C-alpha positions as CSV (number, residue, x, y, z in Angstrom):
1,M,-81.6,44.6,-57.1
2,N,-81.6,43.7,-60.7
3,R,-80.7,40.1,-62.3
4,Y,-77.7,41.8,-63.5
5,Q,-76.7,42.9,-60.2
6,S,-76.7,39.9,-58.3
7,S,-75.4,38.1,-60.3
8,K,-72.2,40.5,-60.0
9,A,-73.2,40.2,-56.8
10,K,-72.6,37.2,-56.9
11,T,-69.3,37.3,-59.3
12,D,-67.7,39.3,-56.7
13,C,-68.5,37.1,-54.4
14,M,-66.7,34.2,-56.3
15,T,-63.6,35.8,-57.2
16,K,-62.5,37.6,-54.0
17,E,-63.6,33.9,-51.8
18,P,-60.8,31.4,-52.4
19,I,-62.6,27.8,-54.0
20,T,-62.1,25.4,-51.7
21,F,-62.8,21.2,-51.7
22,D,-66.2,22.0,-49.6
23,K,-67.6,24.8,-52.2
24,L,-66.2,23.2,-55.4
25,P,-69.8,21.7,-56.5
26,Q,-71.3,25.4,-55.3
27,A,-68.6,26.9,-57.8
28,V,-69.1,24.0,-60.7
29,S,-73.2,24.8,-60.9
30,Y,-72.7,28.7,-60.3
31,L,-70.5,28.6,-63.7
32,T,-73.2,25.6,-65.4
33,E,-74.9,28.9,-65.0
34,Q,-73.1,31.3,-67.1
35,V,-72.1,29.3,-69.7
36,E,-76.2,28.6,-70.1
37,K,-76.7,32.0,-69.9
38,I,-73.7,33.5,-72.6
39,Y,-75.1,30.5,-74.8
40,Q,-78.5,32.1,-74.5
41,L,-77.3,35.0,-75.2
42,V,-75.4,34.4,-78.4
43,E,-77.9,32.4,-79.3
44,T,-80.1,35.5,-79.6
45,L,-77.1,37.7,-81.3
46,Q,-77.1,35.6,-83.6
47,P,-79.0,36.8,-86.4
48,Q,-82.1,33.5,-87.5
49,K,-80.5,31.7,-89.9
50,L,-83.5,31.0,-93.2
51,D,-83.4,28.3,-95.7
52,H,-81.7,29.6,-98.3
53,Q,-82.0,27.2,-100.9
54,H,-85.8,27.8,-100.9
55,Q,-85.1,31.0,-102.0
56,L,-86.9,33.1,-105.1
57,I,-85.1,33.7,-107.7
58,D,-85.8,35.7,-110.8
59,I,-84.6,34.4,-114.0
60,D,-81.0,35.7,-114.4
61,K,-79.4,34.2,-111.1
62,A,-81.2,30.3,-112.5
63,S,-79.6,30.3,-115.7
64,I,-76.4,31.0,-114.0
65,L,-77.6,28.1,-111.8
66,I,-78.7,25.4,-114.1
67,Q,-76.2,26.8,-116.6
68,K,-78.7,27.7,-119.7
69,S,-78.8,30.6,-122.0
70,K,-82.5,32.3,-120.7
71,P,-84.3,31.2,-124.2
72,T,-83.7,27.8,-123.4
73,I,-85.3,28.5,-120.3
74,Y,-88.0,30.4,-120.9
75,R,-88.7,27.5,-123.8
76,L,-88.8,24.9,-121.0
77,A,-91.2,27.4,-119.0
78,R,-93.5,27.7,-121.5
79,T,-93.5,23.9,-122.1
80,G,-93.9,22.9,-118.6
81,L,-90.6,21.1,-118.2
82,I,-88.9,23.2,-115.2
83,P,-90.5,24.7,-112.8
84,A,-91.9,27.5,-113.4
85,Y,-93.8,30.7,-111.4
86,K,-95.5,33.5,-114.1
87,R,-96.3,37.1,-112.5
88,G,-97.5,39.6,-114.5
89,K,-94.7,39.6,-116.7
90,K,-91.8,37.9,-115.0
91,L,-90.5,34.3,-114.2
92,Y,-89.5,33.4,-110.8
93,F,-87.7,30.3,-109.1
94,Y,-87.1,28.7,-106.3
95,E,-83.8,27.3,-105.7
96,D,-84.1,24.5,-104.0
97,E,-87.0,23.1,-106.9
98,L,-84.2,23.9,-109.3
99,L,-82.1,22.0,-108.1
100,K,-84.4,18.9,-107.8
101,W,-85.6,19.7,-110.8
102,I,-81.8,19.0,-112.1
103,E,-81.2,15.9,-110.1
104,A,-84.6,14.1,-111.3
105,G,-82.1,13.8,-114.8
106,K,-79.6,12.4,-113.5
107,K,-77.5,9.5,-115.5
108,Q,-77.5,5.9,-114.9
109,T,-74.2,5.7,-112.6
110,Q,-73.6,1.9,-112.5
111,P,-71.4,0.3,-115.0
112,L,-72.9,-0.8,-117.9
113,S,-72.5,-5.4,-117.8
114,Y,-71.2,-6.0,-120.8
115,Q,-74.5,-7.7,-122.5
116,E,-76.1,-4.0,-121.5
117,Q,-73.2,-1.9,-123.1
118,S,-74.0,-4.2,-126.6
119,A,-77.9,-3.7,-126.4
120,Q,-77.3,0.1,-125.9
121,I,-74.9,-0.7,-129.3
122,L,-77.7,-2.2,-131.5
123,R,-80.6,0.2,-130.2
124,G,-77.7,3.3,-131.2
125,M,-77.6,1.2,-134.8
126,K,-80.1,2.9,-137.5
127,R,-78.9,0.6,-140.4
128,K,-77.0,-2.5,-141.0
129,P,-73.1,-2.4,-140.1
130,R,-71.5,-2.8,-143.9
131,N,-69.3,-6.3,-144.7
132,D,-66.3,-4.3,-146.9
133,R,-64.9,-8.2,-147.5
134,T,-68.6,-8.5,-149.6
135,R,-68.5,-5.1,-151.3
136,I,-64.8,-6.8,-152.6
137,F,-65.4,-9.6,-153.3
138,N,-69.4,-8.2,-155.1
139,S,-66.7,-5.9,-156.7
140,W,-64.9,-9.3,-158.7
141,D,-68.2,-11.3,-159.6
142,I,-68.8,-8.4,-162.1
143,N,-65.4,-7.3,-163.8
144,S,-64.8,-11.1,-164.1
């Protein structure tokens, strides 16, 4: 008798006889074994999950992923700013590396204090702000 036939014979035995209180532990252990076998079968039949994030993609998919044009991607790869691999005349990228590259450029998300905001404004100013009142008063002095 092979494994399948012995388990079938055991199944027939279990289904023909009524389960009594005395046979309850045996029935539970039998059911546990069957569930474990089913679980193992399902595991073997499922396709193996690969790490889809570490997938090699070409420049077309990379441009869609990072939302940049192809010439921009070529420039970034040539200057070494983006993780890329060149084989012959083609550029290749790994999806997870591109996503990490995007996350590395993440801007500060915490709200800035009043002092930090004013410091950023002052850093962005290129020249002294013009005071319109001074200009008006100066024009009166010239005309007088």
